[in-house]
N, C-alpha and C positions, 0 to 999 in steps of 0.2 A: 772153681771160680776164681782163686787167686791167680791162677796162671792166666786166665782171660784178661784180668786186670793189667797184669804186668805186660803182656803182649799187646794189649790196646794202648797202654802208655808209650810203649816202645815205638809202635807204629805210628801213633800220632806225633810223637817228638820227631821222628824222622821225616814225616810229612812237612812238619813246621820248619825243619832245617832247610828242606828243599825249597819250600816257599821263601825263605830268606834268600836262597840263591837266586830263585825266580825273580825276586824283586830288583837285585842288582842287574839280572839279565835283561829284564823288561825295560828298565830305565836306560841301560846302555844302548839297547836297540833304539830306543825312541830318539835318542840323541845322536845316532848315527855312528856310534862306536862299533868296532869290529870284535864280535865275540866268537871265539873259534871253537869252543867246547861248551856243552852243557851236558853234565853226567849226574846220574843217580848212583850213589855209592862209590867205593873207592877199589883200588886193586886191579886185577886182570878185567879186561873189557869182555862182557858176555854178549853184547849186542849193541851196534851202533849203526847210525844212517846219517849221510850228509846231507843237508838242506841248506842250500846257498853257502855262506861262508861258515855256517856252524854245523858242527858234529854232535848230534844228539845221541846218548846212549846209556847203558846200564853195566855197571860193574859189579864184581863179585860180592864185595863186602858192603852189606846195606847199613851204612852207619853214616848217612848224611849224603853229601853231594858237593859239586863244585861247578863253577861258571869260571872260563878263562876269557878274560877281556885284554885285547892286546894293548900293551904299552901302559900297564898299570903303574910302572915305576921308571924313573929315568935309567934303571939299570938294564932295562931290555935294549937288545940291539934290534932295531926296527928295519924291515926290509922298505925299500922305497914305495912299493904300493900298499903298505900298511900305515903310512905316515898320516894319511887324511882321516883314518878312522882310529888312530890311536887315543887311548884315554888321556894321556899326559898332554895332547896337543888340542884338547877341547877346551872352550871356556871353563873359567873356575866354578860358574853357577852349575853347569852340566855335571862337572865333576862331582861337586857337592850333592847334587840330588842322587846320583849313582852311589855314592859312598854311604848315605843314610838310607838308601831305599831298602837294605836287609833289615835294618832295626825297625823301620816303618811297618814292614810286613808282621814284624813280631808285635808291634803295638795294635795293629789292625786284628791280628789272630787273638791276642788277649781280649780285646773289646768283644769279639765275637763269641769266645768262651764265656766270658762273664755275662753277657746279655742273654745267650742260651739258657744259662742256668737261672738267672732271675726270671726268665719267661717260662721255662719248663718245670721249676721246681718252687714248692712254697718257700719264700725267703723273705717276705714282707711281713713285719709285725703288725697285726690288725688292730693291736691295744685291747683284743680281748683275751680272755683266759678259758682254753679248753679244758672241760671236766675230763680227766684221765680215768678216775674210778671213783666210784661211791661206796663207802662203808656201810654195813649193816648196822654195826654197833661201835660204841666208843667206850674205852675203859678208863676208869678213874686212876687206874695205876699207871703212872707216866712210863714204866718199863714195859708195860704190855702194848707191842705195836700191832697186835693181832685186830683185824676188823671183825672177827667172828663173835657172834652173840653167845656170852657165857654169863654165869653168875658174877655180879659186881659190874656188869657193862650196861650201858642205856642206849636206847634205840638211837640212831644217828639221825639228827633232823633231816639231813638231805636225802635219806633213804625213801624211795618210792615217789621222790619229787623231782630230783635231778637225776640225769642220765649221763652215762659216758658219751662223750661227743658233744654235749651241750656246749656252747660257746658263751660264756658270761660277760655282758658288756658294761653292766652298771650294778651298783649296790646302793639302794635308797636314793637313786637319781644320780649319784656320783660315779661318772664313769671311769673305768679301771685305766684307761688309756691317760687321763689327765691326773688320776691321783697321785698326791705326793707322799712318799713314805720314807721311813727311816732307811738308809742304805745298810744292807747287812753284810756286804762285802767287806772281809776282814782288812782289806787293803786301804778301804775308804777311811777320810778323817772323821773322827769322833763327831757324830751329830749331823753328818752329811745326809743329804736327802736326794732322792731320785724320783723321777716322773715315771708312774706306770710300772710294767715289768710283773713278773710271777709274785713279787712280794704285795702287790695291791690289794689283792683279794683277801688274804688273812688280815692285813692291816686294816681294812675298811670293816671286816667282821669284827675285829677286836675292839675298834674304836666306836661301834655302833651301841645303841641300846634298844632293847625290845625286839619285835620281829623284824626280819628284813624283807624288803621287796627287791628281788633279784630279776634284772632285765637280762633275758638270754635269747639265744637264737638256736632253734631246733628244727632239723629238717627244713631249713631255709625260711622258717617263719618266726617272727619276734614275739615274744611273750613275756609276762611278768609272773613270777610265782612268789609265795610268801614263805618264809621259813624262819623259824624261832630257834637261834642257837642255844646250845647248852654250855655250861660252864664246866671245863675239865682242867683241873690243875689251876685255877684262877684265869683260865683264858676261854673266850667264847669261841666255840666251834660248831661246825654244820657236819662234818665228815666226809670231805671230799679231797682228793688229790688232784693237782691241776698242772698244766704246762702251757706256755706262751702258745697263741693261735697265730699260725703264719699262713700267707695266702700267696698265690703267684701273681706277679706284676704284669700290667699290660706292656705292650711294646714301647710306649712313650716313657712310662715310669721307670721301665728296665734299662733304658738309655741312661738315666740318671744314677741308677743302681750300679751299672756297669763302670761309670767314671768314679763312682765311690769306691768300688773296689780297687780301682788303680791307686788310689790315695792310700787305701788300707795296705796294699801289697808293697808299695814303694816304702813306706814308713816300716813295714815289718821285715823287708829285705834289708833296709839300712840297719835295723837292730840285729839281724841275723849277722851281717858282716862284722859288726862290733863283737859279736860272741866267738868269733873264729879263733882267737888266741887261747881263749878258756876251753873251747871245745877241743883244740889240738891238745892242750895241757892234760885234759881229762883222760885222753886216750891212754896215756901212761900212768894213770892213777891206779892203784892197787883195787879200789873200790869206786869206779866211775858212777857219778849220779845218773839216774835215769833220764834219757832224753826224750823230751814231749815236744810236740807240734800242736800247741793249742791254737794256733791260727796261721794262715798261710804266711810263710817267710819267717816264723818266730823261731825255727830252729835251723841250725847249720846241718845241711845234708847234700849228699851227691845224687847223682842222677840215679844210682842203684837204690839208695834210700827212699827216693821219691817214688821210683818204681814199685818198691815194696809197699808203700803206703797206698799206692793205687790198687795193687792187688789185694790187700787187706781190706780196702773199700769195698770191693766185689765180694770178698769172701764173707763179710759181715754184714754189709747192706744189700746185698743181692744186686741184680742188674740195674735196677732204677737208683738205689742209693750209690752203687759203685759208679755209675755213670755221672752222678752229680759230683762225687769225688774227684772223677777224672777231669771233668770239665774245669774245676776250680784249680786243680794242680796244673794243667796245661795251660790256662790262663795265667797263673802265677809265674810258671816257668818262662813263658813267651815274654812276659813284661820284665822279669829280671834279665833274661839273656839280651833283649833289646836295650835295655840301659846299660848293662855291662858293656855291650859291644860299642858303645859310643864313648867309653873312657878314652882319654887322649894318650893312649900308649900304643905303639907299635907291637905286634901286628895287626891290632884290632882296626876296625873301620874308623873308630873315633881317633885313633892316631893318625891316620891319613887325612882325616878332616882337620885335626890340629895343624898338620903340616901345610896343607892347602891355605888355611887361614893366616898362618905365619907368612906364607909367601905373599899372599895379597895384601897383608899389612906392611910387609917390608917394601913392596914394590910402590903402594901409595906413598909411603915416606919418600922413596928414592925420586919419585915423579915431582913431589913438593919441592925437592932440592935440584931438579932439573938434570936427574941422573937416569941413565938407561936402566931399564929393569934387569934385575939380577936373574940368573939361571935357577933351575930347581934346585931344591936342598939335596946336599950330597947324603944319600941315605946310608952309604958305608960308613959315615961317621956315627949314625945312630944304631949301628948294629950291635955294638956291646949292650947299650940300654935295651934293645929289643930282646936279645937273648936273655938278658937278666931278668926282665918282666916274664918272659916265657918260663925260665926256671922257677920262679916264685909260683906262677899260677899252678905249673905241674906238680911242684912239691906240695902245695896247700891241698891240691885236688886228690893227690894221692893219699894225704893224711886224712882227709875228711872221708874217702872212700874206705880206708882202713877202719875209721871210726865207725861207719856205717855196717861194717861187717862184725866188728867186736862189741859194739854197743849201739844197735840200732834204735831209730827213733821209734818211740811207742805210738801204737796206731792210734790217731785221734779219733777214729770212727766209732771205737768202742769205749773211750773214756767218758 
């Protein structure tokens, strides 16, 4: 199953890269630009066909693809018949749309993946608590965690009353969703409180007196049962283990959830970028700390590391759980790549956008001074910066890849 996950991620990523190029291609065609090539893959050509001005084809190395638009930079020598359809000769707005079309495709794909996850998998906290298991007996010995009935134990009050799968909504009329309880998170401020959550049920049981009236949903029907807790170690207990209850979202609610995931991934990605120096330093540590991925974007990882996580998701979560992991990973990767691609550095699309913006602002200033517009920016002067940026990206990527090999990110699916 792990191989299936890795392969699914690789294929999904390649399709996303091709759709990035398709975004540039469709936008260029829409504005009448001449695109001479649209290929899947790199290297030797396996198959191609000419349609109008464009050669469509497949190359031997399935590692993305490319689209060639005539006149992308002033450095190209243009034939007279190509002048009208050259990118550089089109209006600024047309060029801007073509440049950002690739990242726009990544944002659209990220939304689709997050939306599909919210609709297809239980992700929304209903405010209830699902009964995971019901103990038969409870022990007065705090060190005895067994639920078996032996000498010195008492019958669990919930035994025979609650069932695994019951969803508890309220205790004595107080809903678990709105219950305010002490935050047990070690990182929380002393005395901090939270609303609802898994801590709500034991908190309401502890703070109550006498029998409890528990409102629950069983097999789709709502009912109320009465349970009298027993005191174990000075704490009132009924003998259940629980977990949050989640449900699938409808299409409308899933839209909001998808946009919420955008914010989560963006903030997580920013945090991961900040961890790059320490992540690189840990590579050369004699005892590097275990790398974890507690949330999307929370850890620095290469494509290899992310593919491994996708494979582990299929290995430990099966097809259903692995597909959920794959959707969130692909959504996160697309959003990160879309944003990264818009950074104002060549050769990224954002670098070309920055140059376009500079040219427009410069010419607007020149018009105000009644001067003729200046020519395009001399890209030759920017080549040292471009090569320097590329060198940094290649070096950092290589180090992160090496880190994924010697100290891989722990599988969040099994933590």
